[in-house]
C-alpha positions, -999 to +999 in steps of 0.1 A: -648-343+099-620-356+077-622-394+067-591-415+067-581-451+057-547-472+063-532-480+025-505-511+030-482-514-003-472-551+005-439-562-010-419-593-010-387-571+002-407-540+022-440-529+032-452-495+034-477-483+059-494-449+058-525-432+073-541-412+041-570-387+039-596-388+018-578-364-009-549-383-013-528-363+014-504-387+035-507-378+075-481-403+086-463-432+069-434-459+077-419-487+057-411-519+077-393-550+061-412-574+047-392-604+059-413-628+042-395-657+057-404-651+089-438-664+077-473-648+074-481-651+106-455-629+122-456-606+090-492-595+094-485-596+130-458-571+127-480-550+102-504-546+128-482-535+155-470-508+128-507-499+119-510-489+160-481-471+164-489-452+135-521-441+148-503-437+184-474-409+163-505-391+142-532-389+168-556-398+146-583-417+161-588-455+153-626-446+151-616-423+122-603-450+100-626-461+073-607-490+066-576-508+054-569-515+022-539-537+015-522-541-022-506-573-024-481-590-051-500-622-067-537-637-074-559-622-048-599-628-042-613-601-034-643-607-022-628-623+006-593-603+010-573-646+005-542-646-012-543-673-034-513-674-052-481-650-047-447-660-066-434-632-035-449-648-005-443-680-007-461-697+021-495-673+016-514-695-006-548-696+002-541-672+032-569-650+045-551-617+051-576-595+051-595-616+080-566-617+101-555-577+099-591-574+108-590-593+141-555-573+148-569-543+141-604-547+143-606-525+109-624-534+082-599-545+055-601-549+021-572-570-008-562-563-041-540-573-063-512-546-063-515-536-100-553-534-100-546-512-066-522-487-087-548-482-110-575-475-085-552-448-066-550-430-103-589-430-103-590-418-070-559-393-067-540-392-097-538-368-129-570-382-146-592-387-118-627-401-116-621-410-155-643-440-163-619-457-188-583-461-177-556-485-181-525-487-155-496-507-165-465-510-137-431-518-146-412-532-124-398-562-114-429-578-137-451-561-155-486-554-135-517-542-152-553-529-142-584-518-161-615-500-148-639-495-177-674-476-173-661-467-142-658-504-124-622-517-118-622-549-144-615-584-124-633-607-143-649-642-133-629-657-110-608-623-100-577-631-120-587-604-151-563-577-157-535-594-167-521-575-190-481-580-187-489-612-201-502-602-235-483-623-258-460-591-277-433-620-296-447-649-299-416-661-306-398-642-280-380-646-244-395-670-222-416-655-192-420-666-158-453-674-165-437-704-186-454-687-221-429-671-250-425-632-253-449-614-228-448-582-225-431-588-192-405-612-207-396-576-231-405-543-206-400-555-169-364-545-152-357-584-154-363-589-190-341-555-192-314-565-175-311-600-192-312-584-223-284-560-214-266-594-204-268-609-235-251-583-252-221-584-230-200-605-261-212-583-289-206-553-274-180-555-243-170-521-247-207-507-241-211-480-213-237-502-196-211-525-186-187-499-165-213-495-142-212-515-108-242-535-117-263-531-147-296-523-138-326-512-158-319-475-150-282-481-163-294-492-196-320-463-200-291-439-189-269-455-211-291-449-240-295-415-233-261-408-237-262-421-270-247-458-263-261-483-295-265-516-273-280-498-251-302-479-277-311-511-295-328-523-260-350-494-254-364-496-286-375-537-286-384-523-248-407-494-265-417-515-293-434-541-269-451-517-250-464-498-285-480-535-295-492-541-263-512-511-257-522-510-291-538-543-284-555-531-245-567-495-270-583-515-295-600-539-262-607-514-239-610-482-260-599-463-228-591-427-222-561-430-203-532-456-200-509-447-172-476-459-167-459-463-135-435-487-117-395-479-113-391-477-148-414-452-154-387-432-144-367-432-173-394-405-183-390-391-218-368-418-231-396-444-223-427-423-229-416-408-263-400-443-275-435-458-272-456-427-284-431-427-312-438-463-324-478-461-316-495-454-354-477-486-365-499-503-341-534-487-338-563-483-363-567-445-375-597-445-361-586-450-323-563-414-330-568-393-308-591-409-286-562-417-258-537-401-240-500-421-222-488-404-196-465-413-169-480-418-137-474-386-113-482-402-078-444-420-082-428-430-050-466-426-030-485-450-057-483-482-041-499-468-003-523-444-021-534-469-044-537-490-017-557-464+002-579-461-025-590-496-025-610-489+006-630-456-014-634-476-041-656-508-021-673-482+001-683-460-026 
């Protein structure tokens, strides 16, 4: 008999919800606005209603649902499913998200940090499914990270482990949202890329980046692809920061695979080739050939399948 779970990709702006089969196939999905300022009770109640609608639309009986997995931004107590702190969910500190969803749906619920759920999704459904040693990096508004070592998700003593985006790669670099300087997030996130582009506006006023209606990370990468000097300088800085950070992760964790996801991963070969070209400068010779660096193939559904994989991982 087929096994199903509910995967919830909880975001500050929108929330994606789906019924996912054990092979990763999405049976039915929907997206709803999160509307965080309505308050956490209203948000979770709305998610519960959306789950009930999905079950009706798919004709999947609730008795066939093994559990609900939620990928949430912020620091998570994964043992209790409590959101300890999340900058994108202002009033959710100390909120028992899992227990409330369980009350609404009657289904066992597990919650993980969204970057951890990304690497769990790769472990369960990705190109290197079942790998015992994997690292995931999500490049979006911020930079998230997740580590699987010896087949186990690494979370640390307090559950906060794997904050790879706050590895310092430029000690005197840009101020990061965490308060430190030169974190990977301050150089390789979409926010950081846009900030760098704006800083170049006086020096390179004729750059093709500034002919777009709005400066975005995509605009920067597209301009670099077209040979624009300023955009190329930014991409080189971004990929160097990534190469330094990944070199550190390789030395610490000795992973088989480093998988990059998130919106910026859509830059494709320009991103991955730039990183790979720089890696030999930051990795000991003995590690050469022991790892691969690739872009996630799950793309648009990575958040949903990652959330669903939390259930399969926790019940395995």
